[in-house]
N, C-alpha and C positions, 0 to 999 in steps of 0.2 A: 619695430621689435622692442619688446619691453624688458628683455633680459639677455644676458650673454648666452650664446649657443655654441656648441661644438658639433661640427660635421665631420664625418669620416667617410672616405671613399675607398673601397677595397675591390681588388680584382687582380688580374694578371697583366703582364706586359703586352702591349698592343691593343688594349681595350679603351685607350683614350683617357686615362686617369688624369694626366697632366692637362689635357685639353678641357676636360670637365671642370677641373680645379680652377683653371684660368677664367672660365666663364663665370663661375660662382664668385670668385674674387672681384671680378669686374662689376658684377651686380651689386656687391657690397659697397664698392667705392661709389657707384652711381647713386646708392641709397644713403650715402654719408654714414655708413656703419664702419667703425674701426674693424680691420680684418688682419689676421695673422695666419701664416701657413707654416706647417711643420716641414721638415725635410721630406722629400718624396722618397720613401723607402722601397727598395726592391731592385730586381735585375730585369728591367724592362726589355733589354735587348735579347734576353734568353727566354722570354715568356714566363719569367718567375713572378712570384707574389709581389704586388705593388700596393702600397697604401699611402694616402695623403690625408692629413688632418687640417681642418680649417677652423680657426677661432673667430667668432663674431662678437663684437662688443668690446668695451673698454677693458684693458688689461687681461683679455682672454687670449691665450696662446693657442696655436694649432696643435700642440702636443696633447695626445690622448692617453688616458689611463683607465683603470678599472672603474666601471660604472659611471663614466662621465661624458659619454657620447650621446648627444640629443637626437641626431639625425644621421642615419647610416644609408649610404648608397652602396648596394652590393652588385657589382658588375658580373660576378661569377658566384654561383650558389655555395660552393665549398668555402670560398674565401669569405663570403658573408657569414657562414657558420663559424669560422675561426674568430669572428669579431664578437661573439656572444659575451665574453667577459667585459667588454667595453660598454654594454648596454645596461639600462635601468628600466624601471617599470613605466616611466613616462617617455621612453625613447620612441622615435618613429623610424621605420625601416621600409625601404623600397628595394626590391631586387627582382631579377628575372631568371627564368629557367634556361639559361644558356651555359651549358656545362663545357668546361675545358679541363679534361681529366689530367691529373698529375701523373708523374711517372709511375708511382706505386699502383695506380689503377690500370694504366696501360700495360704494366708488366704483370697484371693479374695477381699482385701481391696484396691487394686491398680492393674493397668494393666502394663504389661511389654512394654516399648517403642519399636516402630518399628525400627529394626536395619538397614533396607535398607534406610529409610528416614534419619536416623542419619548419615549413610555413605555418602549420597548425601550432607548433610549439611556440613560435614567435608571437602568434596571435594571442596566446594565453599569457605571455610574459611582458609584452610591450603595449604601449598606448595605441599605436596605429601601425598597421602593416599592409603594404601593397605588394602583392606577389603576381608578377606577370608570367602566367603559365606558358603562353606562346606569343612570341612577337609576330607582328604581321609579316607575311612571306616576302613582301616587296622591299623590306628594309634591310640594307646591308648590316651585317653584324658589327662592323666598325662604328656604326651610328646608334647602336643600342643604348649607349650612354646618354645621347641626346634625347632619345625616346623616353627613357626613364626620367630625365630632367623635366621633360614636358609633363609627364604624369605626376611628378612630385609637386608641381605647382598647384595641384588640386587637393593636396593633403593639408590638414588643419595646421600642422606645426611647421610647415616649410616656411622659412623666413622671408621669402621674396615673392612678389607677384609675378605673374606670367609676363606682364608688360615690362618689368624691370629685367627679366631674363632675356626677353627679346631684344631689348636695348643693348644688353651686354653682349649678346651674340653679334649684333650689328657692329659693335666696336672691336670685337675680338677676332671674328672670322673674316677672312678676306677672299676676294675673287668669286668665281662661280660657286665655290663651296658654301658661300653664305646662304644662297637661296635654298640649296638642298638641306642645309642644317636647320634653317627656319621651318621648312616644310615638315621635316621629321619631328621637330620640337612641337609643332602644332598638332601633328598626329598623336603624339603622346598626350598632349593636353586633352584631346577629345576621346581618348581611349578609356573605355569602361566596359568590362564584360562581367556577367554574373559569376560570382565565385572567385574573382581576381582579388577582391579587397577583403582583408580580414582585420577586424578591429576588436579590441578588448572592451 
């Protein structure tokens, strides 16, 4: 990695944001890259908004601000959209179309934004965007984060190789869950469908 990078993970409670953060941090340590993590913000026990920032490189903190996020993991489309102010023209974004409607939408006080239009918008504003329109049916939604992580390793600006992430999973995940996590990660690595990838 030639320069500092900031990664932001955004979603809602229960989507494994802490889990994904721990794997990325482990990958950084295995790669001898200085790493810093911001406080994990949100009310995970209530299904509220949760974000985590990761800083990679010397003197790079995990705290994020306007137009300083280089790589965004969006685990929920609306929460991905809320992160637009943190992005810049050279940012990379990966997110999937797994909607968890907020109270205002469930109460029919607001409508859920169109995710395809949002993906098109990001494709015009950012350097590289991967939008997973449909996750494979056999994957549990709790592991969509790992599937996205696998797909992210094929992106130009993702700072870690697939091998380093696999090693990090091996050190972070325990028991029978390790094999399942590695299997889903490899599915994500191999996933490519026409129209899923948008690049500027």
